LUMLUMDREN-2810 file (N, C-alpha, C; in Angstrom, 1 decimal):
<atoms>
<atom><aa>M</aa><ch>A</ch><at>N</at><xx>134.4</xx><yy>-111.4</yy><zz>-41.9</zz></atom>
<atom><aa>M</aa><ch>A</ch><at>CA</at><xx>134.4</xx><yy>-110.6</yy><zz>-43.2</zz></atom>
<atom><aa>M</aa><ch>A</ch><at>C</at><xx>133.9</xx><yy>-109.3</yy><zz>-43.0</zz></atom>
<atom><aa>S</aa><ch>A</ch><at>N</at><xx>134.6</xx><yy>-108.2</yy><zz>-43.6</zz></atom>
<atom><aa>S</aa><ch>A</ch><at>CA</at><xx>134.2</xx><yy>-106.8</yy><zz>-43.4</zz></atom>
<atom><aa>S</aa><ch>A</ch><at>C</at><xx>132.9</xx><yy>-106.5</yy><zz>-44.1</zz></atom>
<atom><aa>R</aa><ch>A</ch><at>N</at><xx>132.3</xx><yy>-105.4</yy><zz>-43.6</zz></atom>
<atom><aa>R</aa><ch>A</ch><at>CA</at><xx>131.2</xx><yy>-104.9</yy><zz>-44.2</zz></atom>
<atom><aa>R</aa><ch>A</ch><at>C</at><xx>131.4</xx><yy>-104.5</yy><zz>-45.6</zz></atom>
<atom><aa>R</aa><ch>A</ch><at>N</at><xx>132.5</xx><yy>-103.9</yy><zz>-45.9</zz></atom>
<atom><aa>R</aa><ch>A</ch><at>CA</at><xx>132.8</xx><yy>-103.3</yy><zz>-47.1</zz></atom>
<atom><aa>R</aa><ch>A</ch><at>C</at><xx>133.0</xx><yy>-104.5</yy><zz>-48.1</zz></atom>
<atom><aa>K</aa><ch>A</ch><at>N</at><xx>133.6</xx><yy>-105.7</yy><zz>-47.7</zz></atom>
<atom><aa>K</aa><ch>A</ch><at>CA</at><xx>133.8</xx><yy>-106.9</yy><zz>-48.6</zz></atom>
<atom><aa>K</aa><ch>A</ch><at>C</at><xx>132.4</xx><yy>-107.5</yy><zz>-48.9</zz></atom>
<atom><aa>L</aa><ch>A</ch><at>N</at><xx>131.5</xx><yy>-107.5</yy><zz>-47.9</zz></atom>
<atom><aa>L</aa><ch>A</ch><at>CA</at><xx>130.3</xx><yy>-108.0</yy><zz>-48.1</zz></atom>
<atom><aa>L</aa><ch>A</ch><at>C</at><xx>129.4</xx><yy>-107.1</yy><zz>-49.1</zz></atom>
<atom><aa>A</aa><ch>A</ch><at>N</at><xx>129.5</xx><yy>-105.8</yy><zz>-49.1</zz></atom>
<atom><aa>A</aa><ch>A</ch><at>CA</at><xx>128.9</xx><yy>-105.0</yy><zz>-50.0</zz></atom>
<atom><aa>A</aa><ch>A</ch><at>C</at><xx>129.3</xx><yy>-105.1</yy><zz>-51.3</zz></atom>
<atom><aa>G</aa><ch>A</ch><at>N</at><xx>130.7</xx><yy>-105.3</yy><zz>-51.6</zz></atom>
<atom><aa>G</aa><ch>A</ch><at>CA</at><xx>131.2</xx><yy>-105.6</yy><zz>-52.9</zz></atom>
<atom><aa>G</aa><ch>A</ch><at>C</at><xx>130.7</xx><yy>-106.9</yy><zz>-53.5</zz></atom>
<atom><aa>I</aa><ch>A</ch><at>N</at><xx>130.5</xx><yy>-108.0</yy><zz>-52.6</zz></atom>
<atom><aa>I</aa><ch>A</ch><at>CA</at><xx>130.2</xx><yy>-109.3</yy><zz>-53.0</zz></atom>
<atom><aa>I</aa><ch>A</ch><at>C</at><xx>128.7</xx><yy>-109.2</yy><zz>-53.4</zz></atom>
<atom><aa>F</aa><ch>A</ch><at>N</at><xx>127.8</xx><yy>-108.4</yy><zz>-52.7</zz></atom>
<atom><aa>F</aa><ch>A</ch><at>CA</at><xx>126.5</xx><yy>-108.2</yy><zz>-52.9</zz></atom>
<atom><aa>F</aa><ch>A</ch><at>C</at><xx>126.3</xx><yy>-107.5</yy><zz>-54.3</zz></atom>
<atom><aa>I</aa><ch>A</ch><at>N</at><xx>127.0</xx><yy>-106.5</yy><zz>-54.5</zz></atom>
<atom><aa>I</aa><ch>A</ch><at>CA</at><xx>126.8</xx><yy>-105.8</yy><zz>-55.7</zz></atom>
<atom><aa>I</aa><ch>A</ch><at>C</at><xx>127.2</xx><yy>-106.7</yy><zz>-57.0</zz></atom>
<atom><aa>G</aa><ch>A</ch><at>N</at><xx>128.4</xx><yy>-107.3</yy><zz>-56.8</zz></atom>
<atom><aa>G</aa><ch>A</ch><at>CA</at><xx>129.0</xx><yy>-108.0</yy><zz>-57.9</zz></atom>
<atom><aa>G</aa><ch>A</ch><at>C</at><xx>128.4</xx><yy>-109.4</yy><zz>-58.3</zz></atom>
<atom><aa>V</aa><ch>A</ch><at>N</at><xx>127.8</xx><yy>-110.0</yy><zz>-57.2</zz></atom>
<atom><aa>V</aa><ch>A</ch><at>CA</at><xx>127.4</xx><yy>-111.4</yy><zz>-57.3</zz></atom>
<atom><aa>V</aa><ch>A</ch><at>C</at><xx>125.9</xx><yy>-111.6</yy><zz>-57.0</zz></atom>
<atom><aa>V</aa><ch>A</ch><at>N</at><xx>125.5</xx><yy>-111.1</yy><zz>-55.8</zz></atom>
<atom><aa>V</aa><ch>A</ch><at>CA</at><xx>124.2</xx><yy>-111.4</yy><zz>-55.4</zz></atom>
<atom><aa>V</aa><ch>A</ch><at>C</at><xx>123.1</xx><yy>-110.8</yy><zz>-56.3</zz></atom>
<atom><aa>I</aa><ch>A</ch><at>N</at><xx>123.3</xx><yy>-109.5</yy><zz>-56.7</zz></atom>
<atom><aa>I</aa><ch>A</ch><at>CA</at><xx>122.4</xx><yy>-108.8</yy><zz>-57.5</zz></atom>
<atom><aa>I</aa><ch>A</ch><at>C</at><xx>122.2</xx><yy>-109.6</yy><zz>-58.8</zz></atom>
<atom><aa>P</aa><ch>A</ch><at>N</at><xx>123.3</xx><yy>-109.8</yy><zz>-59.6</zz></atom>
<atom><aa>P</aa><ch>A</ch><at>CA</at><xx>123.0</xx><yy>-110.6</yy><zz>-60.8</zz></atom>
<atom><aa>P</aa><ch>A</ch><at>C</at><xx>122.3</xx><yy>-112.0</yy><zz>-60.6</zz></atom>
<atom><aa>Y</aa><ch>A</ch><at>N</at><xx>122.8</xx><yy>-112.6</yy><zz>-59.4</zz></atom>
<atom><aa>Y</aa><ch>A</ch><at>CA</at><xx>122.2</xx><yy>-114.1</yy><zz>-59.3</zz></atom>
<atom><aa>Y</aa><ch>A</ch><at>C</at><xx>120.8</xx><yy>-114.0</yy><zz>-58.9</zz></atom>
<atom><aa>I</aa><ch>A</ch><at>N</at><xx>120.4</xx><yy>-113.1</yy><zz>-58.2</zz></atom>
<atom><aa>I</aa><ch>A</ch><at>CA</at><xx>118.9</xx><yy>-113.0</yy><zz>-57.9</zz></atom>
<atom><aa>I</aa><ch>A</ch><at>C</at><xx>118.2</xx><yy>-112.6</yy><zz>-59.2</zz></atom>
<atom><aa>S</aa><ch>A</ch><at>N</at><xx>118.7</xx><yy>-111.7</yy><zz>-59.9</zz></atom>
<atom><aa>S</aa><ch>A</ch><at>CA</at><xx>118.1</xx><yy>-111.1</yy><zz>-61.1</zz></atom>
<atom><aa>S</aa><ch>A</ch><at>C</at><xx>117.9</xx><yy>-112.2</yy><zz>-62.1</zz></atom>
<atom><aa>I</aa><ch>A</ch><at>N</at><xx>118.8</xx><yy>-113.2</yy><zz>-62.2</zz></atom>
<atom><aa>I</aa><ch>A</ch><at>CA</at><xx>118.6</xx><yy>-114.4</yy><zz>-63.2</zz></atom>
<atom><aa>I</aa><ch>A</ch><at>C</at><xx>117.8</xx><yy>-115.5</yy><zz>-62.5</zz></atom>
<atom><aa>I</aa><ch>A</ch><at>N</at><xx>118.4</xx><yy>-116.0</yy><zz>-61.5</zz></atom>
<atom><aa>I</aa><ch>A</ch><at>CA</at><xx>117.8</xx><yy>-117.4</yy><zz>-60.8</zz></atom>
<atom><aa>I</aa><ch>A</ch><at>C</at><xx>116.5</xx><yy>-117.0</yy><zz>-60.2</zz></atom>
<atom><aa>G</aa><ch>A</ch><at>N</at><xx>116.4</xx><yy>-115.9</yy><zz>-59.5</zz></atom>
<atom><aa>G</aa><ch>A</ch><at>CA</at><xx>115.1</xx><yy>-115.6</yy><zz>-58.7</zz></atom>
<atom><aa>G</aa><ch>A</ch><at>C</at><xx>114.0</xx><yy>-114.9</yy><zz>-59.6</zz></atom>
<atom><aa>I</aa><ch>A</ch><at>N</at><xx>114.3</xx><yy>-114.3</yy><zz>-60.7</zz></atom>
<atom><aa>I</aa><ch>A</ch><at>CA</at><xx>113.2</xx><yy>-113.6</yy><zz>-61.5</zz></atom>
<atom><aa>I</aa><ch>A</ch><at>C</at><xx>112.7</xx><yy>-114.4</yy><zz>-62.6</zz></atom>
<atom><aa>V</aa><ch>A</ch><at>N</at><xx>113.7</xx><yy>-115.2</yy><zz>-63.2</zz></atom>
<atom><aa>V</aa><ch>A</ch><at>CA</at><xx>113.3</xx><yy>-115.9</yy><zz>-64.4</zz></atom>
<atom><aa>V</aa><ch>A</ch><at>C</at><xx>112.2</xx><yy>-116.8</yy><zz>-64.2</zz></atom>
<atom><aa>P</aa><ch>A</ch><at>N</at><xx>111.8</xx><yy>-117.6</yy><zz>-63.1</zz></atom>
<atom><aa>P</aa><ch>A</ch><at>CA</at><xx>110.6</xx><yy>-118.4</yy><zz>-63.1</zz></atom>
<atom><aa>P</aa><ch>A</ch><at>C</at><xx>109.3</xx><yy>-117.5</yy><zz>-63.1</zz></atom>
<atom><aa>F</aa><ch>A</ch><at>N</at><xx>109.4</xx><yy>-116.3</yy><zz>-62.8</zz></atom>
<atom><aa>F</aa><ch>A</ch><at>CA</at><xx>108.2</xx><yy>-115.4</yy><zz>-62.8</zz></atom>
<atom><aa>F</aa><ch>A</ch><at>C</at><xx>107.9</xx><yy>-114.8</yy><zz>-64.1</zz></atom>
<atom><aa>I</aa><ch>A</ch><at>N</at><xx>109.1</xx><yy>-114.4</yy><zz>-64.8</zz></atom>
<atom><aa>I</aa><ch>A</ch><at>CA</at><xx>109.0</xx><yy>-113.8</yy><zz>-66.2</zz></atom>
<atom><aa>I</aa><ch>A</ch><at>C</at><xx>108.7</xx><yy>-114.9</yy><zz>-67.3</zz></atom>
<atom><aa>A</aa><ch>A</ch><at>N</at><xx>109.1</xx><yy>-116.2</yy><zz>-66.9</zz></atom>
<atom><aa>A</aa><ch>A</ch><at>CA</at><xx>108.9</xx><yy>-117.1</yy><zz>-67.9</zz></atom>
<atom><aa>A</aa><ch>A</ch><at>C</at><xx>107.4</xx><yy>-117.4</yy><zz>-68.3</zz></atom>
<atom><aa>K</aa><ch>A</ch><at>N</at><xx>106.5</xx><yy>-117.1</yy><zz>-67.2</zz></atom>
<atom><aa>K</aa><ch>A</ch><at>CA</at><xx>105.0</xx><yy>-117.2</yy><zz>-67.3</zz></atom>
<atom><aa>K</aa><ch>A</ch><at>C</at><xx>104.4</xx><yy>-116.0</yy><zz>-68.3</zz></atom>
<atom><aa>L</aa><ch>A</ch><at>N</at><xx>105.3</xx><yy>-114.9</yy><zz>-68.4</zz></atom>
<atom><aa>L</aa><ch>A</ch><at>CA</at><xx>104.6</xx><yy>-113.9</yy><zz>-69.1</zz></atom>
<atom><aa>L</aa><ch>A</ch><at>C</at><xx>104.8</xx><yy>-114.3</yy><zz>-70.8</zz></atom>
<atom><aa>D</aa><ch>A</ch><at>N</at><xx>103.8</xx><yy>-113.6</yy><zz>-71.5</zz></atom>
<atom><aa>D</aa><ch>A</ch><at>CA</at><xx>103.7</xx><yy>-114.0</yy><zz>-73.0</zz></atom>
<atom><aa>D</aa><ch>A</ch><at>C</at><xx>103.7</xx><yy>-112.7</yy><zz>-73.7</zz></atom>
<atom><aa>F</aa><ch>A</ch><at>N</at><xx>104.7</xx><yy>-112.0</yy><zz>-73.7</zz></atom>
<atom><aa>F</aa><ch>A</ch><at>CA</at><xx>104.9</xx><yy>-110.7</yy><zz>-74.6</zz></atom>
<atom><aa>F</aa><ch>A</ch><at>C</at><xx>106.3</xx><yy>-110.6</yy><zz>-74.9</zz></atom>
<atom><aa>S</aa><ch>A</ch><at>N</at><xx>106.5</xx><yy>-109.6</yy><zz>-75.9</zz></atom>
<atom><aa>S</aa><ch>A</ch><at>CA</at><xx>107.9</xx><yy>-109.5</yy><zz>-76.5</zz></atom>
<atom><aa>S</aa><ch>A</ch><at>C</at><xx>108.4</xx><yy>-108.1</yy><zz>-76.2</zz></atom>
<atom><aa>V</aa><ch>A</ch><at>N</at><xx>109.7</xx><yy>-107.9</yy><zz>-76.3</zz></atom>
<atom><aa>V</aa><ch>A</ch><at>CA</at><xx>110.3</xx><yy>-106.6</yy><zz>-76.3</zz></atom>
<atom><aa>V</aa><ch>A</ch><at>C</at><xx>111.2</xx><yy>-106.5</yy><zz>-77.5</zz></atom>
<atom><aa>L</aa><ch>A</ch><at>N</at><xx>110.9</xx><yy>-105.6</yy><zz>-78.4</zz></atom>
<atom><aa>L</aa><ch>A</ch><at>CA</at><xx>111.6</xx><yy>-105.5</yy><zz>-79.6</zz></atom>
<atom><aa>L</aa><ch>A</ch><at>C</at><xx>111.4</xx><yy>-106.8</yy><zz>-80.5</zz></atom>
<atom><aa>G</aa><ch>A</ch><at>N</at><xx>110.5</xx><yy>-107.5</yy><zz>-80.4</zz></atom>
<atom><aa>G</aa><ch>A</ch><at>CA</at><xx>110.3</xx><yy>-108.7</yy><zz>-81.2</zz></atom>
<atom><aa>G</aa><ch>A</ch><at>C</at><xx>110.9</xx><yy>-109.9</yy><zz>-80.5</zz></atom>
<atom><aa>I</aa><ch>A</ch><at>N</at><xx>111.5</xx><yy>-109.8</yy><zz>-79.3</zz></atom>
<atom><aa>I</aa><ch>A</ch><at>CA</at><xx>112.2</xx><yy>-111.0</yy><zz>-78.7</zz></atom>
<atom><aa>I</aa><ch>A</ch><at>C</at><xx>111.2</xx><yy>-111.3</yy><zz>-77.4</zz></atom>
<atom><aa>P</aa><ch>A</ch><at>N</at><xx>111.0</xx><yy>-112.5</yy><zz>-77.2</zz></atom>
<atom><aa>P</aa><ch>A</ch><at>CA</at><xx>110.4</xx><yy>-113.0</yy><zz>-76.0</zz></atom>
<atom><aa>P</aa><ch>A</ch><at>C</at><xx>111.1</xx><yy>-112.5</yy><zz>-74.7</zz></atom>
<atom><aa>I</aa><ch>A</ch><at>N</at><xx>110.2</xx><yy>-112.1</yy><zz>-73.8</zz></atom>
<atom><aa>I</aa><ch>A</ch><at>CA</at><xx>110.7</xx><yy>-111.4</yy><zz>-72.7</zz></atom>
<atom><aa>I</aa><ch>A</ch><at>C</at><xx>111.7</xx><yy>-112.1</yy><zz>-71.9</zz></atom>
<atom><aa>L</aa><ch>A</ch><at>N</at><xx>111.6</xx><yy>-113.6</yy><zz>-71.8</zz></atom>
<atom><aa>L</aa><ch>A</ch><at>CA</at><xx>112.5</xx><yy>-114.3</yy><zz>-71.1</zz></atom>
<atom><aa>L</aa><ch>A</ch><at>C</at><xx>113.9</xx><yy>-114.3</yy><zz>-71.8</zz></atom>
<atom><aa>Y</aa><ch>A</ch><at>N</at><xx>114.0</xx><yy>-114.3</yy><zz>-73.0</zz></atom>
<atom><aa>Y</aa><ch>A</ch><at>CA</at><xx>115.3</xx><yy>-114.3</yy><zz>-73.7</zz></atom>
<atom><aa>Y</aa><ch>A</ch><at>C</at><xx>115.9</xx><yy>-112.8</yy><zz>-73.5</zz></atom>
<atom><aa>F</aa><ch>A</ch><at>N</at><xx>115.0</xx><yy>-111.9</yy><zz>-73.7</zz></atom>
<atom><aa>F</aa><ch>A</ch><at>CA</at><xx>115.5</xx><yy>-110.5</yy><zz>-73.5</zz></atom>
<atom><aa>F</aa><ch>A</ch><at>C</at><xx>116.0</xx><yy>-110.2</yy><zz>-72.1</zz></atom>
<atom><aa>W</aa><ch>A</ch><at>N</at><xx>115.2</xx><yy>-110.8</yy><zz>-71.2</zz></atom>
<atom><aa>W</aa><ch>A</ch><at>CA</at><xx>115.8</xx><yy>-110.6</yy><zz>-69.7</zz></atom>
<atom><aa>W</aa><ch>A</ch><at>C</at><xx>117.2</xx><yy>-111.3</yy><zz>-69.5</zz></atom>
<atom><aa>V</aa><ch>A</ch><at>N</at><xx>117.3</xx><yy>-112.5</yy><zz>-70.0</zz></atom>
<atom><aa>V</aa><ch>A</ch><at>CA</at><xx>118.5</xx><yy>-113.1</yy><zz>-69.7</zz></atom>
<atom><aa>V</aa><ch>A</ch><at>C</at><xx>119.6</xx><yy>-112.6</yy><zz>-70.5</zz></atom>
<atom><aa>F</aa><ch>A</ch><at>N</at><xx>119.4</xx><yy>-112.2</yy><zz>-71.8</zz></atom>
<atom><aa>F</aa><ch>A</ch><at>CA</at><xx>120.6</xx><yy>-111.7</yy><zz>-72.5</zz></atom>
<atom><aa>F</aa><ch>A</ch><at>C</at><xx>120.9</xx><yy>-110.2</yy><zz>-72.1</zz></atom>
<atom><aa>M</aa><ch>A</ch><at>N</at><xx>119.9</xx><yy>-109.5</yy><zz>-71.5</zz></atom>
<atom><aa>M</aa><ch>A</ch><at>CA</at><xx>120.1</xx><yy>-108.2</yy><zz>-71.1</zz></atom>
<atom><aa>M</aa><ch>A</ch><at>C</at><xx>121.0</xx><yy>-108.3</yy><zz>-69.8</zz></atom>
<atom><aa>W</aa><ch>A</ch><at>N</at><xx>121.0</xx><yy>-109.3</yy><zz>-69.0</zz></atom>
<atom><aa>W</aa><ch>A</ch><at>CA</at><xx>121.8</xx><yy>-109.5</yy><zz>-67.8</zz></atom>
<atom><aa>W</aa><ch>A</ch><at>C</at><xx>123.2</xx><yy>-109.8</yy><zz>-68.1</zz></atom>
<atom><aa>F</aa><ch>A</ch><at>N</at><xx>123.6</xx><yy>-110.3</yy><zz>-69.3</zz></atom>
<atom><aa>F</aa><ch>A</ch><at>CA</at><xx>125.0</xx><yy>-110.5</yy><zz>-69.7</zz></atom>
<atom><aa>F</aa><ch>A</ch><at>C</at><xx>125.7</xx><yy>-109.1</yy><zz>-69.4</zz></atom>
<atom><aa>P</aa><ch>A</ch><at>N</at><xx>125.5</xx><yy>-108.1</yy><zz>-70.1</zz></atom>
<atom><aa>P</aa><ch>A</ch><at>CA</at><xx>126.3</xx><yy>-106.8</yy><zz>-69.9</zz></atom>
<atom><aa>P</aa><ch>A</ch><at>C</at><xx>126.0</xx><yy>-106.2</yy><zz>-68.5</zz></atom>
<atom><aa>L</aa><ch>A</ch><at>N</at><xx>124.8</xx><yy>-106.4</yy><zz>-67.9</zz></atom>
<atom><aa>L</aa><ch>A</ch><at>CA</at><xx>124.4</xx><yy>-105.8</yy><zz>-66.7</zz></atom>
<atom><aa>L</aa><ch>A</ch><at>C</at><xx>125.3</xx><yy>-106.6</yy><zz>-65.6</zz></atom>
<atom><aa>T</aa><ch>A</ch><at>N</at><xx>125.6</xx><yy>-107.8</yy><zz>-65.7</zz></atom>
<atom><aa>T</aa><ch>A</ch><at>CA</at><xx>126.4</xx><yy>-108.5</yy><zz>-64.8</zz></atom>
<atom><aa>T</aa><ch>A</ch><at>C</at><xx>127.9</xx><yy>-107.9</yy><zz>-64.8</zz></atom>
<atom><aa>S</aa><ch>A</ch><at>N</at><xx>128.3</xx><yy>-107.7</yy><zz>-66.0</zz></atom>
<atom><aa>S</aa><ch>A</ch><at>CA</at><xx>129.7</xx><yy>-107.0</yy><zz>-66.2</zz></atom>
<atom><aa>S</aa><ch>A</ch><at>C</at><xx>129.6</xx><yy>-105.7</yy><zz>-65.5</zz></atom>
<atom><aa>L</aa><ch>A</ch><at>N</at><xx>128.6</xx><yy>-105.0</yy><zz>-65.7</zz></atom>
<atom><aa>L</aa><ch>A</ch><at>CA</at><xx>128.4</xx><yy>-103.7</yy><zz>-65.2</zz></atom>
<atom><aa>L</aa><ch>A</ch><at>C</at><xx>128.4</xx><yy>-103.7</yy><zz>-63.6</zz></atom>
<atom><aa>C</aa><ch>A</ch><at>N</at><xx>127.7</xx><yy>-104.7</yy><zz>-63.1</zz></atom>
<atom><aa>C</aa><ch>A</ch><at>CA</at><xx>127.8</xx><yy>-104.8</yy><zz>-61.5</zz></atom>
<atom><aa>C</aa><ch>A</ch><at>C</at><xx>129.1</xx><yy>-105.1</yy><zz>-61.0</zz></atom>
<atom><aa>L</aa><ch>A</ch><at>N</at><xx>129.8</xx><yy>-106.0</yy><zz>-61.7</zz></atom>
<atom><aa>L</aa><ch>A</ch><at>CA</at><xx>131.3</xx><yy>-106.4</yy><zz>-61.3</zz></atom>
<atom><aa>L</aa><ch>A</ch><at>C</at><xx>132.2</xx><yy>-105.2</yy><zz>-61.5</zz></atom>
<atom><aa>C</aa><ch>A</ch><at>N</at><xx>132.0</xx><yy>-104.3</yy><zz>-62.6</zz></atom>
<atom><aa>C</aa><ch>A</ch><at>CA</at><xx>132.8</xx><yy>-103.1</yy><zz>-62.7</zz></atom>
<atom><aa>C</aa><ch>A</ch><at>C</at><xx>132.6</xx><yy>-102.2</yy><zz>-61.5</zz></atom>
<atom><aa>I</aa><ch>A</ch><at>N</at><xx>131.3</xx><yy>-101.9</yy><zz>-61.2</zz></atom>
<atom><aa>I</aa><ch>A</ch><at>CA</at><xx>131.0</xx><yy>-101.1</yy><zz>-60.2</zz></atom>
<atom><aa>I</aa><ch>A</ch><at>C</at><xx>131.5</xx><yy>-101.5</yy><zz>-58.8</zz></atom>
<atom><aa>S</aa><ch>A</ch><at>N</at><xx>131.3</xx><yy>-102.8</yy><zz>-58.6</zz></atom>
<atom><aa>S</aa><ch>A</ch><at>CA</at><xx>131.9</xx><yy>-103.3</yy><zz>-57.4</zz></atom>
<atom><aa>S</aa><ch>A</ch><at>C</at><xx>133.4</xx><yy>-103.2</yy><zz>-57.2</zz></atom>
<atom><aa>W</aa><ch>A</ch><at>N</at><xx>134.1</xx><yy>-103.4</yy><zz>-58.3</zz></atom>
<atom><aa>W</aa><ch>A</ch><at>CA</at><xx>135.6</xx><yy>-103.2</yy><zz>-58.4</zz></atom>
<atom><aa>W</aa><ch>A</ch><at>C</at><xx>135.9</xx><yy>-101.8</yy><zz>-58.2</zz></atom>
<atom><aa>H</aa><ch>A</ch><at>N</at><xx>135.3</xx><yy>-100.9</yy><zz>-58.8</zz></atom>
<atom><aa>H</aa><ch>A</ch><at>CA</at><xx>135.7</xx><yy>-99.3</yy><zz>-58.8</zz></atom>
<atom><aa>H</aa><ch>A</ch><at>C</at><xx>135.4</xx><yy>-98.9</yy><zz>-57.3</zz></atom>
<atom><aa>I</aa><ch>A</ch><at>N</at><xx>134.3</xx><yy>-99.4</yy><zz>-56.7</zz></atom>
<atom><aa>I</aa><ch>A</ch><at>CA</at><xx>133.9</xx><yy>-98.8</yy><zz>-55.5</zz></atom>
<atom><aa>I</aa><ch>A</ch><at>C</at><xx>134.8</xx><yy>-99.4</yy><zz>-54.3</zz></atom>
<atom><aa>Y</aa><ch>A</ch><at>N</at><xx>134.9</xx><yy>-100.7</yy><zz>-54.4</zz></atom>
<atom><aa>Y</aa><ch>A</ch><at>CA</at><xx>135.4</xx><yy>-101.4</yy><zz>-53.2</zz></atom>
<atom><aa>Y</aa><ch>A</ch><at>C</at><xx>136.8</xx><yy>-102.0</yy><zz>-53.3</zz></atom>
<atom><aa>D</aa><ch>A</ch><at>N</at><xx>137.3</xx><yy>-102.3</yy><zz>-54.5</zz></atom>
<atom><aa>D</aa><ch>A</ch><at>CA</at><xx>138.5</xx><yy>-103.0</yy><zz>-54.6</zz></atom>
<atom><aa>D</aa><ch>A</ch><at>C</at><xx>139.6</xx><yy>-102.2</yy><zz>-55.4</zz></atom>
<atom><aa>R</aa><ch>A</ch><at>N</at><xx>139.3</xx><yy>-101.2</yy><zz>-56.0</zz></atom>
<atom><aa>R</aa><ch>A</ch><at>CA</at><xx>140.3</xx><yy>-100.4</yy><zz>-56.8</zz></atom>
<atom><aa>R</aa><ch>A</ch><at>C</at><xx>141.4</xx><yy>-99.9</yy><zz>-56.0</zz></atom>
<atom><aa>H</aa><ch>A</ch><at>N</at><xx>141.1</xx><yy>-99.5</yy><zz>-54.8</zz></atom>
<atom><aa>H</aa><ch>A</ch><at>CA</at><xx>142.1</xx><yy>-98.8</yy><zz>-54.0</zz></atom>
<atom><aa>H</aa><ch>A</ch><at>C</at><xx>143.3</xx><yy>-99.8</yy><zz>-53.7</zz></atom>
<atom><aa>Q</aa><ch>A</ch><at>N</at><xx>143.1</xx><yy>-101.2</yy><zz>-53.8</zz></atom>
<atom><aa>Q</aa><ch>A</ch><at>CA</at><xx>144.1</xx><yy>-102.0</yy><zz>-53.5</zz></atom>
<atom><aa>Q</aa><ch>A</ch><at>C</at><xx>145.2</xx><yy>-102.2</yy><zz>-54.6</zz></atom>
<atom><aa>Y</aa><ch>A</ch><at>N</at><xx>144.8</xx><yy>-101.7</yy><zz>-55.9</zz></atom>
<atom><aa>Y</aa><ch>A</ch><at>CA</at><xx>145.6</xx><yy>-101.9</yy><zz>-57.0</zz></atom>
<atom><aa>Y</aa><ch>A</ch><at>C</at><xx>146.1</xx><yy>-100.6</yy><zz>-57.4</zz></atom>
<atom><aa>K</aa><ch>A</ch><at>N</at><xx>145.9</xx><yy>-99.5</yy><zz>-56.7</zz></atom>
<atom><aa>K</aa><ch>A</ch><at>CA</at><xx>146.2</xx><yy>-98.1</yy><zz>-57.1</zz></atom>
<atom><aa>K</aa><ch>A</ch><at>C</at><xx>147.8</xx><yy>-97.9</yy><zz>-57.2</zz></atom>
<atom><aa>N</aa><ch>A</ch><at>N</at><xx>148.6</xx><yy>-98.5</yy><zz>-56.4</zz></atom>
<atom><aa>N</aa><ch>A</ch><at>CA</at><xx>150.1</xx><yy>-98.4</yy><zz>-56.4</zz></atom>
<atom><aa>N</aa><ch>A</ch><at>C</at><xx>150.7</xx><yy>-99.3</yy><zz>-57.6</zz></atom>
<atom><aa>E</aa><ch>A</ch><at>N</at><xx>150.0</xx><yy>-100.3</yy><zz>-58.0</zz></atom>
<atom><aa>E</aa><ch>A</ch><at>CA</at><xx>150.6</xx><yy>-101.2</yy><zz>-59.1</zz></atom>
<atom><aa>E</aa><ch>A</ch><at>C</at><xx>150.7</xx><yy>-100.5</yy><zz>-60.5</zz></atom>
<atom><aa>K</aa><ch>A</ch><at>N</at><xx>151.8</xx><yy>-100.7</yy><zz>-61.2</zz></atom>
<atom><aa>K</aa><ch>A</ch><at>CA</at><xx>151.9</xx><yy>-100.1</yy><zz>-62.5</zz></atom>
<atom><aa>K</aa><ch>A</ch><at>C</at><xx>151.5</xx><yy>-101.3</yy><zz>-63.6</zz></atom>
<atom><aa>M</aa><ch>A</ch><at>N</at><xx>150.9</xx><yy>-100.8</yy><zz>-64.6</zz></atom>
<atom><aa>M</aa><ch>A</ch><at>CA</at><xx>150.6</xx><yy>-101.7</yy><zz>-65.8</zz></atom>
<atom><aa>M</aa><ch>A</ch><at>C</at><xx>151.9</xx><yy>-101.9</yy><zz>-66.5</zz></atom>
<atom><aa>G</aa><ch>A</ch><at>N</at><xx>151.9</xx><yy>-103.2</yy><zz>-67.0</zz></atom>
<atom><aa>G</aa><ch>A</ch><at>CA</at><xx>153.0</xx><yy>-103.5</yy><zz>-68.1</zz></atom>
<atom><aa>G</aa><ch>A</ch><at>C</at><xx>154.3</xx><yy>-103.5</yy><zz>-67.4</zz></atom>
</atoms>
């Protein structure tokens, strides 16, 4: 697998995975709120749009050139 492909997978999959699965056990022990929402819920729900952002960044940087010549519709 090429280095470019691995970088795309890292940004699009590994970063969100580590941010949810790796960090949640540590912040679950914290007892404070952000905007009135417990930090654990805030963290998990914050990563819904951030995961989409990571996938978008990964596609724009690493995969967009593969679809440049295709026409929509």
